[in-house]
N, C-alpha and C positions, 0 to 999 in steps of 0.2 A: 471430705466432703467437698460433693462438686465444685465446677470452677462458676463467675455469676457471670452469666449468661451476659455475651457481649453485644453493645449497642450498633446494629446494625443505619450504613449509609443506606439513605435511596439515591436511585442511580440517578445524576444527571443528565450521563452524557447523549439518554434519546435526542434532550432539548439542544445539546449543545451542537449532534449530530447533524440536527433540522437547521439549525441555524448556518451550518459552515457549509451544506448542500445547496441551500438556498443561494448564498455567496457566492458559492461555484459556477451553478444553475443560469445565477446571471449574467457570468462572462457570455454565456454562450449562443449561439445564433443556429435558430428552428429548424430542423433539414426540411426542404418543400417537402417533403414525404409527409410526415408528421401535420405537416399545415395541410395539407390535402386531407388526410384523416380527418383534420378535424372539424375544416370546412363540408364532410360529405357525410355531418353529424349533425349539422346546421345551427355550428358554431360561428357566430362573425367575428372578423382578422382579428381583433383582439384579445377576444375571449377564448382562441387555438391558440395565439401566441403565451398567454400566459397559462394554460393548460397544459401547454406543452415544456415550459421551464416547469410547472408544478408538477409533474408528471415524477420524475426522479427521485424530489424532498418526500412526495409522497410515499410512493413505492420502499423509499427505503426505511420510512419509519414502520410503515405494517410490518412489512419483512423481518424486522428488527422484533417486536412487538410480540409478532407469533412463535418468530425463531427462541425468544425466549421464552413463551409458554410450553413449544413443543423440547425446548431444549432440559425442561427442568428435570435433575433429578442425574442428568449424564455427567460426567469425568467433564474437565477443562476442556483436556485435549481434543475428544470429539464435537463437545459446544462449541468451542470456537473455529472449530477445521470448519462445521454449521455453518457458522456467523461466514468464513469466508468463501463459503459458496453463494448465500447469499447477496454477500457482496459483491461477488463477479455478475450475478445476475442484471444487479442495479448498473452497476459499472455496463453491462451489454447494454441496455435500456438506452439507459445516460445517451452514452457513444449512437446509437440510433436514433434518438428521438431531438439531440442538439451536438452542434458543432460546438466546443468548449473552448473558451479562450479564444473566439474565433479573431481577434485582432493583431493575435501574435505570430503566425504565418506573414502578413503584412508588415512586421516589424522587421523581423528574421532576414526578409526579402529587401526591405530596404538597406539593412549592414552587412547582406551576407551574399547579394543576385538572387537570382528566379532559384526555385526549388521545384523539382519535378512531385509528381505524384508520391505519394507516400505508398507503399507495397504492406505486407504481410509484417514481416521485420520490421519495419521503422514504425509500426503501426504497435508493434508490441514494443520498441523501445520507447519511444513516447504514453504509452501505459507502463512502464514500471518506472520512470523515472518519474511522473505523476504520482503514482504509489508509493516512492521513495520522498520527494516532495512532503508529502501530505503528513508523512510518518517523523519528516524531519522536523517541521510546523509541530508536529502535537509532543515531540520528544522537547525539542526548544521551550515549547510552553513551560513545561516541566522545571527546565533548568532553571528558568527565570522567573518562577510565581510556586514553585515548589509542590508543597500537595495540597493548595486547594487547582491550581491543573489538573494533576490527577487525580485530584476527586471529581472533580467538573468532565470529566472527560468518560468517566465509568456508567456502562453500561448493563450494567448484575450488580446486584445489593453484595458489597463485603463491608467485612473490617474495617473503619479506617484507618487500624494502626499496621495493616499492612500496607496503606498506601503513603506512610511518613516517611517524609524524602527530608533527609538533615539538608542542614546548609553545604555541608562540610562536600556531598554527593551529588549539587546541582553543578558541578565543575564537570565528574564524570558523563551528566544528563548533554551538556552543551559538546562534550567531545562525540559523542553520541549522535547527536545531532548533524552536528560538522560532517561528522562520514558520512550518515544518510543522504545529507544534502550535497554532497559533491560524488556521490553515486548519482543523484538525479541528474546531475550538472553533466556530466560524464556521459548514462544513458540519449540524454537530448541530444549533446551537441554531436557524437556519434550518428543518431539519427538525423542529424545536419548537415552532416558529412555525404553521409549517404544519395540524400535526395538534392543533395549541391551540384552545380557542374562540374569536370573533371579543374577546372583551375580556379574554383572557391572553395575547394575541399581542406588546404591545410590548416586556417583560421580556427575550424571548427573542431579538427582532427589534435592540433598544438592544446586547441580549452579541455577536449576530450582526456589527456594525456596525463597534464597538470591534474584537472582534478581527481582522477583515478591515481597518481600519486598522492594528494592531497587526504586520500580518502585510508590510503594506507595507511600514512603514516598516525590518522587519527583512529583507527583500527588496532596498531602497535601500542599508539601510547592507552587506552581503552583497556589491552588486552591487561598488560603490567602492572594495572591497577585493579585487575579482577579478581576477587579471590575463589575460593579452589570451586565451589558449589558456581561459580559463574563461567567458571572455565569448562566445568563437565555438561553443562547445560549447551554451551556452543560450540564442543567438541561433540556432543551427541547429536546436535540439531548438524551437524556438518557432517559427521557418518551416515546420518541415515539421504541427506541428499547425494553424497557420493553411491550409494547403491544403485539409488532412483536412478541416478544419473547414467551409471555404468549399464543397470539392464537397461536403458532408455537406446542410450548410444549402441547399444549388442544388438537390439531388435529392428532397431531404424537400417541397420545394417546389413542384416538379412534380406529385409525389405527392400534397400535399395541393390542388394546382390541381386536378388530374381525381378529386379526393374521397376518395380510398384513405387518407388518412389525417387528422387536426387541424390546427391550428396548434401551432405549438413552446412549451411551457412552458417560461419566463425556468431558471427553476432548472434544468428538465432539460438545455435549453441547457448554461447552467455544468456542470454534472456532466458530458455528454458533454466539453465542452471542455478542462476539469482533467484528465478521464483520457485523452484523446490525448495531452494537454502531458506528463505525466506519461512516458507511453511511449514519446511519439517527444524527450527527453531523456533517459530515463531509454537508451534504447538508442544515443542519440550518445555520450553519455558511455563506455557500453558501446563502443563502437563506436575509440570515441579510446583508452581506455586498453587494447584488443587491439592496437593500432598500437603507441601505447608500449611493451608488452610485447614485441611482436613486436621492434623496434629495440633493445631494450635485451639481448634474448639476442643478436642478430645481433649486438653491439658486442665 
C-alpha cells in the first residue's frame, strides 16, 4: 500500500530574501554612474536613488522565480549550482549600482588609520567575508529559532519533516554559525591589513589570526560531533575542491611559465580555494539531500 502523500510546505524564502536584500540595499550608497543613468532616463534625483536601491532586490526576486521555473525536474546539485550562478549575477549588479555598507570604511579608518583603494584580491576577500557572514547569520537564526527559521528561508517547496531541527541539534548549528562568522572576520581583517599603511597592519593581522584559530576550533568541535554521512559529505566536497584547485594551479603555472600571467598571490589562492570548497561542499550536500528526499518520497 503506497504511503500517504506528505504535505509540502510552500516556500517563504522568497519573501525573506526580499526583506533581507532590502535591508542590505538600504546600507548602500548609489554610485555616480548609476545615478547618471537614472537621470538620463528622465527620473528626478529622489526617484533615481530609490530605483538604484530597488534594482538588486527586484532582480534577485525575478531571477529566483525564473530559476525555480527553469530548473524544475533537475537534480538538486545542478539546480543549486544554477541558483549560485544567478546569485553571482545579482551580486555583480549590486556591486555596480551600490557601494554597500558605505559608512564602514570611515569607521575602519577612524579605528585603524587610512586605507588604500582596494584591488581585485581585497575586493574578493571582502566579498568572501560578506558571503560567509550572511551564511553565519542564516545558520545562527536556525540555531536560535530552530525549524521555524529553517522553514522561513526555503525558496523551494520541501517536506517539513526534512527541516526538523531538534533542540539538541541547535548547539551544532551555533558552532557552525560561529565558524562561518570567524572565517568572515578573518577575511575582512586580512583585507584591511592589505589596505592599511605598513605600520598599521599589526592589529588587523592579529585579529585575522585569532579569528582563523577560532574557526579551526569550531570546525574541530563540529567534526567530532558529525555522523558518518555528514563526514562523508564534507570529505567529498573537499576532495572535489582539491582536484579543482590542483588542476587550476597547474594551469596557472603553465600560463605563468609562458609569460601570460604573474605569480599567484597567496591571498588570491586562499580566496579561490575557499570559494571552490564552498561550492563543492554545497553541491555535494544538495545532491545527498536530493537522494534522501527521493528515498523518502519512494518509501
